[in-house]
N, C-alpha and C positions, 0 to 999 in steps of 0.2 A: 346280162352283164358277163357271161366271157368276152363276146367283142371287144366288152368296153374293155376290161382287165387288158385284152390282147395290148385295146391300144392307149393303154395308161392312164384311163377315164375312170372318175369316180362316178358312183349310181347317178350324181344328180346327171351329168353330162352323158349316162345311157339313155338314158330315152331323147337323146336328140338322137341317136341310130338311127339310120332308115333302115329297112328290109334287106339292099342292098349290100350294107355292110354287116348286117348280122352274116346273110349266105357266105359273101367272102371268108370269114373270119372263121366260119366252120368249113369252107372248103381249103383252107390254110391248115388248119387241124387234120382233117383227112388226108392231106396230100404230105404229113408231117407222120403222120400214122399208118401211111402206105407205105411211105420210104424204112420208118423202122421192121414194119412187113416182110416188105422185100430184104432189108440187110440180112435179117435172120435167115428169111427159107431159101437164098442165094445161093449156098453152099449146098443143100439138095436141090437143087434144080437148079441149074445155072442158063436156062432158057426161063426163066419165069422173065413179063415183062407186067408192065401196070399201066393204066388209062389215066387220061389227068379223070380228079374228081369232081367229081356234078353234086351241085346242092337240087334235086330233086321233091318236090312238095307231092309227096303221093306214092307209089308202090312200083317198086319195077319187077318184070318178073325172067324168068330165064326163058331160053326157048331149044329151038333143036341142036343149037351150036353152043349153048351157054348154059351154065346151071348158076341160080340166083342163093345165095346166100343173106341171112336176114338175121342182125344179131340188136335187142332193143337198147340201148341205154340210158341215162340219162345225162343231160350237159345242164348245169344247173340244176334251175326244176323244170326244162324242158326234155319232155321225152322226145329219143330219135329215135331213126331204125338205121344202122347202117349195112348197107348191103352190098355185100362182093358179087358179080358177077363174073364166074369161072367159066374159061372156056380157053378152045386154040383148036389145031389142028389134030389135037388128038382126043380132044375131050368128045364126052358123048354123052345122050339125050337123056335128062333128070328122068 
């Protein structure tokens, strides 16, 4: 339903959305959210950089170069997990 709302569709039209349309909508929302977070944190760390959001069907884990933080949320009736990978030159193993 969220993807349909972003595209100005009603509930009956939403049934025609492909999985790719839904993934694109969630990716766009993640991109908007990331921009807001970066804007709020840029005063604290001017070296903060963000990668492009990805839609992944599964769970991502950190490695020795990055830490993964997972946040459960609901998008309409769909349970989602927002994962932030935090890394960089000065990062330490989690």
